[in-house]
Wavefront OBJ file of the C-alpha trace (Angstrom):
o trace
v -27.544 72.114 97.323
v -24.694 70.160 95.791
v -27.066 68.023 93.758
v -28.547 70.993 91.915
v -25.119 72.490 91.347
v -23.863 69.290 89.765
v -27.006 69.134 87.612
v -26.262 72.639 86.381
v -22.703 71.647 85.482
v -24.004 68.642 83.530
v -26.563 70.772 81.663
v -23.992 73.412 80.777
v -21.538 70.738 79.631
v -24.174 69.142 77.408
v -25.052 72.535 75.916
v -21.386 73.265 75.204
v -20.956 69.854 73.576
v -24.007 70.357 71.360
v -22.765 73.764 70.230
v -19.252 72.415 69.616
v -20.518 69.500 67.543
v -22.750 71.844 65.537
v -19.860 74.200 64.808
v -17.563 71.342 63.802
v -20.266 69.887 61.546
v -20.769 73.252 59.850
v -17.025 73.663 59.325
v -16.769 70.152 57.886
v -19.628 70.822 55.477
v -18.078 74.131 54.409
v -14.701 72.465 53.845
v -16.342 69.724 51.787
v -18.042 72.285 49.547
v -14.754 74.158 49.126
v -12.906 70.946 48.228
v -15.586 70.072 45.684
v -15.332 73.522 44.111
v -11.529 73.356 43.872
v -11.530 69.828 42.437
v -14.218 70.798 39.917
v -12.152 73.789 38.770
v -9.027 71.637 38.371
v -11.001 69.047 36.401
v -12.418 71.696 34.079
v -8.951 73.197 33.550
v -7.589 69.722 32.779
v -10.310 69.102 30.186
v -9.703 72.495 28.573
v -5.942 71.814 28.282
v -6.396 68.449 26.579
l 1 2 3 4 5 6 7 8 9 10 11 12 13 14 15 16 17 18 19 20 21 22 23 24 25 26 27 28 29 30 31 32 33 34 35 36 37 38 39 40 41 42 43 44 45 46 47 48 49 50
């Protein structure tokens, strides 16, 4: 029936949203670690130069 079909669409949409949020969170965490590494390297280079 239409009711079950619409339920399926809602469930699939929720699953897609959960996966999307998880992927974006992982990418954000990875980018944060990369930024920290780059900034740390620049800071160490700056200390070595002075």
